[in-house]
LUMSE-981642 format. One record per residue: x, y, z of N, C-alpha, C, CB in turn. Coordinates in steps of 0.001 Angstrom, whole numbers, plus 500000, padded with zeros to 6 digits. Each point is the difference from the previous one (the first is absolute). Glycine has a CB too. Layout:
XYZXYZXYZXYZ;...
***
This chain:
943987936950048484499527498625500206499609499776501455501473499210498125;499342501334502792499698499847501416498696500704500369502452499840500476;497347501346498916498756500734500259498796499215499500501244502171499834;498939497155498991498913499195499440499608498890500970500803500511497669;500184498777502857499728498924500951499408500537501304501873498684498987;498496502524501331499524500597501253498524500365499917502298500876500427;497306499699498438498638500498499884499021499011499361500986502249499849;499522496694499519499126499038499336498989499349500945501843499585498403;498584499906502769499005499395500902498872500962500367501807498554500904;498558502700499366498953500958500362499094500312498811501530500979501722;499039499050497102499179500227498801498964498892499844501925501188498892;498531497564501288499077498862499894498941500068501092501827498596498996;498572501722502212499048500068501113498927501060499752501809499237501559;498592501889497903499038501076499725499031499576498891501710501731500707;498798497590498259499121499526498916498979499004500538501850500345498327;498617498683502472499093498992500572498976500657500924501824498270499850;498630502656500988499088500693500909498936500756499206501842500214501712;498583500438497211499060500745499157498953499075499392501798501665499496;498627497187499990499056499071499368498971499477501002501784499348498365;498666500279502832499062499468500999499049501094500507501726498289500679;498814502889499601499156501081500496499010500465498933501853500709501531;498607499359497215499097500380498913498879498986499838501892501155498851;498454497570501260498995498944499882498940500134501085501720498485498994;498709501820502227499058500153501114499113501227499819501645498871501506;498976502261498162499238501247499839499033499897498829501917501296500965;498536498086497929499169499913498798498725499211500242502058500155498627;498004498841502244498802499207500293498958500797500782501423497954499999;498975503184500541499082500870500740499728501300499247500839499012502139;499676501094496644499959501254499257498611500228499411502448499773499478;496787501048501173498638500320499548499501501160500833499534497601499288;499484503132500194499406501071500788499472499449501318499401501243497897;500114497526502063499571499288501205500790498694500064497648501038499933;503403498876500912500827498787500053499204498722500279501853501439500780;496999498682499890499180498812500240499527499403498683499267500941502206;500456499916496809499594499525498685501163499271499335498352501902499782;502850498659500347501180499359499419500241498630500643501002502269499531;498841497660501784500158498715500694498974498985499511500895501203502010;497856499236497897498942499105499530500260499526498584498390501166501485;502129499741497674500325499633498621501114498962499962499295502279499233;501738497914501579501113499042500048499517498632500471501602501882500458;497549498118500565499497498730500527499156499261498964500020500980502304;499080499776497023499082499360499061500675499594498698498175501328501004;502714499533498498500595499749498685501204499073500054499202502227499316;501518497775501821501225499211500070499893498803500940501245502072499494;498217498137501702500014498931501000498890498976499788500989501617501595;497800498859498133498893499050499816500244499054498826498446501702500960;502041498792497877500280499063498908501100498993500337499289501774498423;501554498542502566501060499081500403499483498921500946501653501847499714;497093498258500702499420498981500864499724500437501419501158498409498616;499201502832501736499693500495501340498499500212500140502264501103500151;497213498595501010498574500178500235499700501453500375499812497591500733;498904502763499252499584501346500402500426500306501432498055499846498431;501985499107502412500329500209501401501503500232500213498036498574500607;502792500717498610501447500046500208500651501172499265499980497521500280;499530502812498541500642501005499144500245501339500696498910498890498084;500104501667502677500258501295500648501138499954501015497610500530499670;502549498337501024501091499874500963501334499838499280498420498970501662;501587500165497329501248499738499291500523501266499323499278497625499639;499824503171499768500436501212499300500724500949500944498079499760498418;501416500390502796500623500918500957501321499453500520497736500817500647;502320497866499602501264499399500437501061500096498896498722498426501507;500855501352497247500944500052498886500539501411499787498796498087498934;500316502894501036500444501378499794500850500461501178497942500480498633;501710499082502574500826500304501170501398499434499853497956500022501410;502144498755498036501311499382499787500813500779498975499025497766500571;500320502718498389500710500778498977500538501309500588498528498990498215;500656501663502591500469501222500681501203499676500902497642500963499941;502231497968500844501047499649500966501306499634499300498233499203501584;501683500011497325501218499614499273500642501227499355499038497704499565;500119503167499862500526501207499380500782500864500970498099499935498440;501483500071502827500708500771501020501179499210500559497866501184500575;501931497525499701501041499176500645501233499853499130498218498768501203;501600501260497455501149499810499119500996501149500127498543498719498426;500999502396502142500871501164500169500728499991501347498459501288498518;501202497755502351500627499902501315500920498780500042498008501135501075;502941498845499838500965498892500052499508498791500795501782501695499803;497046498384500793499542498954500917499650498715499247499134501773501551;501635497161498704499753498677499434499812500067498482498957499302502172;501779501610497211499821500227498569500338498747499186500531502426500354;500620496965499948500427498834499226499397498703500529502117501196499477;497634498766501813499460498774500606498501499826499745501760500182501753;497501500926498182498544499879499971499341500846498898500095499553502447;500193501759497495499259500904499113500167499615498532500295501828501680;500944497970497873500221499642498596499399498637499660502096501359500027;498128497584500782499370498710499684498469500072499946501947498894501080;497446501829499866498536500115500003499520500756498760499993499959502524;500744501071497087499632500760498798500059499120498762500866502094501061;500194497111498835500135499094498852498877498968500002502499500324500018;497183499137501174498929499001500105498657500580499549501234498903501898;498452502313498560498732500629499639499920500237498494499905501088502261;501193499404497163500018500241498557499921498693499220501341502074500385;499266496865500152499944498697499338498571499464499983502365499533500719;496902500688500383498591499585500043499195500775498964500208499441502453;500051501866497450499321500815498992500322499482498590500091502006501548;501171497623498226500402499493498685499254498705499666502271501057500292;497571498073500716499265498764499782498551500259499630501514498872501600;497855502080499108498609500339499695499872500624498618499568500329502437;501359500551497214499962500651498683500245498991498881500800502137501048;500101496916499184500271498962498995498753499160499745502413499933500709;496882499739500366498754499241499847498968500822499236500469498765502146;499446502523498194499058500889499317500316500072498504499724501341502120;501545498771497548500409500057498599499652498697499275501857501583500621;498341497288500054499691498706499380498509499837499730501977499025501160;497197501640499657498551499886499838499427501046499049499898499073502295;500631502156497780499388501109499264500909500660498981498629500365501975;502595499149497884500923500605499054500787501136500629498464499366498160;502524501118501105500892501026500540499322501355500131501900498777498994;497051501446500231499317501294500023498635499841500663501214500735497899;498768498687503282498742499655500662499417501090500870500780497711499953;499372503554499678499427501090500783500940500478501083497758499091499534;501730501789501310500815500600501058500251498994501117499065502265499446;502208497536500905500342499015501033499688500515501399501788499115498508;498107502199501671499668500568501306501192500249500900497867498857499799;503358500900499724501186500220500832500088501448500479501179498183498747;498503502727500364500000501418500341498583500564499939502346500217499116;496676498940501237498611500429500027499560500546498654500235500499502421;498965500567497628499550500661498781500897501179499647497661499290500506;503342500984500349500884501139499755500898499750498802499949500544502431;500692498295497532500842499608498870499554498610499559501980501410500821;497356498515498060499476498715499545501098499216499289497685500987499776;502453497761500636501020499122499417499363498671499649501834501125501326;498587498307497557499557498656499653500723498998500893499537500695497603;499946498101502534500700498992500811501436499761499532497798498927500436;502440501121498253501356499776499483500933501134500411499044498731498056;500471502509501843500811501145500421500306499930501489498979501388498182;500023498215502605500207499885501447500990498886500324497675500855500391;502264498055498851500929498896500219501441500459499745498201498343499341;502002502398499574501334500520499710500473500949501104499534499772497540;499553501060502941500341500938501083500415499259501258498398501663499051;500883497282501303500322499230501207501314499236499842497551499787500482;502686499660498336501265499296499765501169500976500076498816498312498550;500992502890500937501024501042500099500283500328501465499275500943497776;499655499200503028500175500315501422500696498857500739497945501438499912;501701497314499749500668498859500630501492500005499654497851498662499897;502465501646498844501403500071499592500757501057500788499346499236497721;500037501917502493500639501051500781500219499564501446498942501708498511;500072497599502049500105499555501391501108498953500171497548500473500304;502557498619498729501066498999500055501363500684499904498473498276498959;501611502704500156501238500766499849500337500736501300499539500268497531;499441500341503083500204500716501260500470499051501088498240501652499348;501178497157500685500387498998501014501491499671499892497664499033499947;502830500855498823501410499662499783500918501177500321499300498374498234;500196502847501560500830501186500248500163500306501480499242500895497824;499749498767502971500040500350501420500961499099500763497640500809499847;502985499739501162500893499175500835499205498995500818501635501892500120;499051497208500483499337498994500846499228500686501121501809498317499471;497056501090500949499189500618501041500782500246501272498026498896499030;501761502259501561500642500325501274499153499514501161501088501997498956;499125498578502182499277499581501197498912500989500421502058498819500713;497411501924498321498946500957500341498695499254500243501128501802498633;498455498130502580498791499262500348498844500970500198501376498182501074;498043502219497808498880500939500045498804499449499223501616501922500207;498155496779499953498888499387499277498665500600500423501324497892499803;498593502555501441498751500605500491499643501241499194500481499120502296;500529501578497195499731501186499190499246499626498730502064501093500916;498302497787498472499307499538498791498553499638500314502176499149499074;497611500210502069498633499656500406499169501269500201500844497885501099;499778503112499489499299501271500222499633500649498670501235500314502169;499713499664496876499719500548498667498723499373499435502477500377499602;497487498295500438498868499300499381498698500275500746501568498217499211;498477501714502112498778500208500782499447501407499812500820498336501668;500081502637498266499547501386499806499232500135498696501964500836501313;498593498616497612499346500143498703498751499124499881502226500532499007;497882498210501414498858499097499871498832500458500864501570498118499515;498702502121501767498918500440500878499498501394499614500972498602501844;499946502224497634499588501318499531499003499908498865502199500892500695;497986498133498405499060499811498893498640499540500509501914499446498484;498098499652502512498725499542500559499282501149500704500944497681500279;499823503202500359499385501134500703499478501047499015501535499597501946;499261500694497022499612501026499031498879499524499086502322500889500080;497689497816499591499002499445499081499371498760500633501270500891497986;497880499312503013499410498857500712499152499135499085500004501350502082;500053497359498177499191499049499234498565500111500482501969498421499670;497135501805499398498587500167500354499315498642499965499976502358499071;499455497293502058499371498684500110498839499844499043500688499919502369;498711501187497240498829499931499125500341499403498649499060501977501162;502198498121498408500333499512498674500476498548500029500586502332499350;499580497106501840500436498615500105498767499098500099502173500703501132;497859498215498112498851499094499935498738500739499581501041498580501769;499107502386497362498847500793499583499485499477498669500881502025501223;497977497320498794499394499492498775498824500854499567500731497709500621;498966503322500132498880500874499671500411501430500254498327498205500564;500960502733498851500352501401500218499945500376501469499134500526497739;501797500322502693499954500520501358498747500840500173502517499988500146;497157500758498830498808500840500016499616500259498562500620501081502217;498138499176497548499595500319498640498711500795500037501119497924499118;498673502836499843498770500756499858499722500201498529500360501151502207;498399498696497409499577500256498629499055501181500052500265497559499292;500097503541500065499208501220500148498882500098498977502009501110500909;497285500013499103498822500181499161500310500020498514498999501243501859;502248498998497789500343499978498581499667498647499384501818501673500419;498255497273500405499733498663499501498597499515500379502445499521500150;497132500759501086498729499473500475498814500789499448501154499222502069;498979502099497858498939500855499467500610500990499010498644499761502139;501792499740496731500692500881499063499107501109499491501424498099499346;499156503088500528499242501118499454499810499780498504500908501574501775;497906498749497688499794499826498567500932500913499210497605499368500419;502898500109498490500855500793499139499115500748499013501930498361500250;498091502960499766499120500773499125500168499605498541500100501882501624;498720497846497732500024499705498581500534498636499642500257502371499672;499897496755501320500571498695499684499082498863500380502237500969500311;497445498928500949499222498853500465498547500354500317502103499053500907;497619502185499371498664500384500450499474501131499125500543499296502367;498197500607497222499352501087499265499166500787500987499955498675497832;500449502536502537499286500753501025498679500548499474502188500592501043;496846499543499855498741500650499632500206501502500063498621498052500874;500606502678498369500155501451499948499017500664500950500778499857497617;499705501141503117499091500749500862499413501167499220501313499335502052;497812501436498586499274501076499314500932501061499447498074499583501496;502953500760499251500921501034499527500773499532498773500202500863502338;500124497839497662500714499465498838499097499971498776501435498621501519;497253501080498698499057500020498883499866501415499442498754498050501001;501202502920499878499911501396499564501222500385499179498637500553502031;502497498917498380501224500300499272499938499433498593501277500014502147;498079498826497692499848499413498678499091500879499148500345497689500951;498533502804499689499101500889499275500725501271499584498051499070501272;502727501453499641500720501236499705500966499803498853499782500691502379;500589498084497380500895499715498892499342500224498662501155498371501424;497525501796498545499318500377498776499320498878499260501623501753499850;498437497053500632499380498896499285499068499246500915501985499816498511;496705500257501181498985499302500782499331498993499095499627501995501514;500321496755498904499397498935499189498590499733500506502270498963499541;496740501022499539498601499765500367499590498615499550499480502455499829;499561496954500933499476498704499588498857500209499024500677498967502197;498637499884497426498930500078498997498803500829500456500731497785499190;499118502405502131498888500800500533500400501450500226499097497950501081;502093502363498503500437501387500146500575500329501360498290500579498368;501857498425502471500576500239501325501521499810499952497844499238501102;502793501458499803501459499938500042500469498613500446500089502469500501;500842496992498755500555498683500342501152500168500989499332499083497734;500822499901503092501148499997500914501279499909499174498631498903501850;502369501847498517501264499918499255500524498569499995500531502381500614;499921497204498246500538498646499876501484500009500341498288499430498231;502051499701502665501404499899500418500557498675499496499587501436502066;501396498679497103500602498783499462501097499504500934499470500745497652;500466497986502605501034499411500855501318499955499244498273498622501225;502762501966499341501293499996499305500562498588499894500441502321500830;500349497494498168500627498694499822501094499803501032499476500053497548;500528498793503021501050499678500961501281499642499250498281499193501680;502857501179498897501251499576499372500057498480499914501158502059500870;499339497459498023500045498548499822500882499354501060499630500289497536;501568500222502569500932499422500970500546498679499519498779501137501823;502287498414498779500604498724499603499158498824500481502271501062500073;497955497806499318499310498782500401500386499649501429499946499184497611;499079500385503173500253499691501400500904498773500124497773500997500622;503236499130500242500915498901500282500166499879501518501215500344497780;499440498613502641500289499808501421501428500475500264498386498021500161;501758502982500680501323500558500276500745499149501021499135502295499481;502173497932500610500808499275500978499688500419501427501780499792498291;497501501336501853499705500518501334498736499383500604501119502123499340;498049497278499828498715499487500486500157498821500948498978500771497885;502196498595502100500208498835500871500240500399501449500935498777498051;499434502487502186500348500430501359498763500558500705502368500508499262;496651498635500934498720500448500548500095500422501471498878498476498385;502166501078502321500162500427501392500299501485500086500816497719500593;499819502802498371500425501405500027499290500859498970502192499231500810;497204500135498196499203500718499005498617499358500037502035500577498500;497107499848502440498719499335500253499133499878498751500106500871502311;499081498061497606499102499810498852499070501183499772500106497567500420;499521503161500668499106501150499854500580501066499083499123499539502274;502188500466497586500656501002499159499820499696498521501662500384501812;498149498311497854499824499596498599501127500577499151497493499890500307;503712499730500051501191500592499399500058499809498493501174499605502133;498165499350497343500060499730498561498778500496499248501383498030500515;497798502791500128498822500553499337500136501507499864498583498139500911;501336502345497874500076501432499764501396500546500255497604500176500613;502447501121499652501278500675500237500296500037501498499685501400497915;501490498153502460500402499979501399501468500411500106498303498183500519;502045502418500600501395500360500267500443499274501259499733502278498895;501331496966500995500571499266501129501357500610500329498776497860499352;501383502553501890501263500594500437500685499072500992499082502323499642;502217497569500251500803499155500890501013500886500687499693497951498533;500011502383502729500760501011500735500503499452501329498639501791498908;502361498891501632500446499796501378499603501248500786501961498486499295;497412501364501873499464501172500723501024501082500298498370498474500988;502876501141499313501001500997500351500846500477498839500037498981502202;499634500605496588500777500348498818499606501385499492500197497563499403;500751503380500607499713501356499556499592500065498543501601500809501681;499025498375497474499641499983498582498584499465499800502419499685499404;497196499330501422498631499466499930498991501074500399500858497681500516;499458503058500522499107501074500456499838501064498926500696499573502367;500396500776496966499942501019498952499185499502498809502234500889500738;497918497832498928499223499424498893498515500002500337501958498560499352;497708501067501892498598500014500427499430501420499938500436498012501494;500368502966498874499575501404499939499711500413498561501365500506502048;499472499069497016499780500319498591498716499350499486502484500194499668;497245498568500767498761499330499606498786500753500542501206497790499960;498900502696501271498899500769500598499738501276499198500581499077502277;500480501592497321499846501220499201499369499697498650501987500988501150;498396497912498229499408499609498716498535499632500171502235499190499214;497455500135501877498623499592500262499088501200500178500849497916501055;499679503138499595499190501192500244499637500713498694501106500246502235;499725499583496737499759500680498722499241499147498999502065501276500397;497808497443499874499412499079499029498816499264500611502235499731498891;496525500612500704498818499316500562499919498535499593498812502175499969;501927497431498985499986498612499544501164499184500551498863500773497943;501825499770503058501182499324500534499604498654500594501096502221500470;499601496696499159499634498661500489500196499867501513500634499068497766;498661499997502849500198499719501431501428499523500278497560499417500207;502932500937500969501375499672500385499992499061501206500813502228499116;499973496713500809500212499122501161501496499908500242497878498660499531;502520501485501721501410499951500364500284498720500787500114502532500038;500935496749499583500524498905500808501280500515500640498976498178498498;501011501937502816501165500478500743500884498830500415498677501973500824;502632498233499120500934499039500581499904500100501522501564500160497984;498513498699502685499890499988501456501324500424500642498263498175499856;502134503035499852501164500626500636499539501356500513501687498784498483;497984501293502802499518501251500575498543500276499695502284500859499812;496809498160500355498580500243499702499375501092500862499846497634499316;500778502668501834499478501063500854500144501376499338500577498615502013;500206501444496896500202501262499295498940500260498927502429499753500442;496635499311499381499002500143498937499140501260500160499963497513499810;499537502815501393499242501259500134500800501224499570498746498956501865;502529501077498519500864501111499596500209499991498486501152499933502244;498938498874497180500153499871498552498828500667499279501275497846500316;497511501857500150498813500571499349499909501510500204498825497823500328;501669502653500788500035501450500211500884500665498954499624499667502464;501524499741497281500913500563499009499468499803498587501915499565501545;497317499350498252499435499748498675498842500947499688500687497607500209;498695502945500816498897500932499775498627499382500115501507501228498553;498390497460501591498733499303500222500306498531500287498736501617498475;500272497674502020500174498576500267499510499206498793499729500367502499;500787498428497391499621499114498904499710498611500554501403501330498367;497915497890500840499827498594500312501387499375500117497747499900498797;502463499267502239501341499440500175499971498682500754500917502304499978;500189496989499928500244498807500810501500499948500276497994498734499001;502393500447501971501400499887500398500456498562499776499743501862501714;501290497974497481500500498665499668501309499717500737498894500145497740;501304498616502630501275499610500589501113500319499013498894498171501365;502319501983499145501123500384499146500159499023498837501139501041501982;498813497666498321500189498993498953498907500090498946501120498507501660;497626501601498778498891500069499046500010501299499209498664498555501518;501763502533499124500052501282499285500895499881498775499615501248502154;501560498140498024500918499898498868499526498989498975501859500639501506;497333498418498909499387499100499015498998500771499144500304498031501560;498946502879499071498996500762499266500650500962499020498454499802501945;502529500959498522500622501010499144500969499374499010499755501662501835;500737497143498445501001499296499205501380500339500559498515500042497923;502257498914502302501309500154500630500944500895499200499689497753500992;500081502366497709500897500799499168499677501490500069500252498037498493;498643502329502151499577501401500053500264500597501377498247499528498272;501409501761501870500278500684501253498872500975500306502485499759499633;497502500760501582499007501000500384500477501396499609499242498536501907;499836502381497826498548499844499933499553499363498682499769501989501495;499224497143498606499446499371498810498597500513499727501391497967500426;498318502359498327498665500453499588499586499196498767500398502354500930;498459496962499186499504499168498904498622500513499577501308497980500847;498517502245497879498685500366499448499492498813499193500591502492499912;498262496976500492499404498863499317498675500398499363501123498434501611;498615501010497212498706500192499336499519498620499572500589502372499187;498358497184501469499464498657499775501086498930500196498317500968498385;502535499255502609501038499031500324501271500161499200498210498477500602;501763502344498357501186500246499182500866501068500667498734499369497894;502527500333502281500916500973500596500385501009498925500887498291501674;498603502939498464500255501038499004501155500917500393497595499907499390;502745500076501888501106500842500481500532499387501282499007502100498955;502325497828501162500608499429501209501324500733500224498895497693499643;501116503206501316501230500696500365500501499458501335499271502080498741;502028497999501466500542499553501280501349500647500232498773497816499813;501590502311501463501292500543500382500088501506499812500994497826499401;500236502667500653500216501449499937500957500378498875499584500134502459;500729498898496654500946500291498931499282500075498656501824498862501300;498651500403497703499441500146498650498555499510499894502304499735499115;497273499391501776498626499488499959499095500686501020500901497812499225;499534503313501306499231500699501030498692500548499451502130500583501143;496947499713499762498685500522499629500145501287499203498994498956502049;500368501078496779500025501168499123498569500471499811502106499203498814;497570501948501762498626500480499992499468500191498573500437501118502199;500387499415496923499562500266498633499697498701499247501370502104500004;499524496903500114499773498723499320498793499279500582502450499829499522;497410500272501794498864499356500671498684500622499537501451499497502000;498502501838497940498787500700499571499676499664498543500488501865501632;500517498052497535499789499672498598499365498621499851501957501437499385;498496497623501447499432498645499946498573499996500522502288499020500292;497441501751500771498651500061500545499012500586499007500978500226502263;499463500701496914499111500705499065499655499191498764500974502099500813;499703496796498975499687499171498833498606499399500130502443499482499701;496867500432499190498613499511500029499873498542499591499267502301499505;501836497115500082499966498568499679501409499425499989497907500337498648;
***
């Protein structure tokens, strides 16, 4: 029994430290942590009412606080006077926000973002987790002896400043994405402006002399009424019917999907990538390989998230070629791809109808075989 009382406080402290540190790390868990930060800001903070200008600062201060609390709970400095009360207060604020979310969207209202995309939790599950942590903290407060005279509050300040300022240094806020109502940069390439004719589909080519000879060599020469050789008759192939034209949800984002692209006309591929995302680069590379083998491959336009736009040239190098692209602010990017989805996103549209939409790196990830099968359909 004495051993239980001896080790119980430390057991609780380790559990609390683990939860706070996991929460902080999970919000940065991505091949490119800047993408994870942008996702957290757009999916969690903006819907809560934070503006585009405030969200990037708040996210770094919040994650810094989680790191600092996770570490401070393991030290004796102002543990009962400050660290435990602040931890309870922060969790109580989270509980209030989650309760409001549940009242508006129900208990199963999607991923709450507490552990980023690493561990997806519903708001109700997160609420239970926070209430459990508050219960442990209250229990720990009662188990600990009265505060001593250890005056090391400066150590706690150092903990927080190291983590908070470290996040700002490691993941600097890019001014280009703040107050950004238009693309940082954009280009529409020849695939859209001067599309190559698709053989046997839109254009009936004229035959040159060698091709005419090849027809003669085939053994059948047609003569007219005067006995002269007739020009070979070329029948225009039937165009695929295709689905009825509709207006897609993407056509409204004209700042990032320019009208010249005509996203709702014919076959088009829209990609939603982050420049520094390794999975996005690999997906773009696979599209390039498919394009090289398929003369009928639809034009591709990429909307990049405004996280590391300076990496776009390197992105195209890894993809194997450049594509038509634009750069969207973090908030607008997630509006385009849909808050419930993730990068890399690949959308195949035919006359505005979404025929294929892959996203993320799990069960809905880009599947080359399924994508090719959809592209090969004639109606």
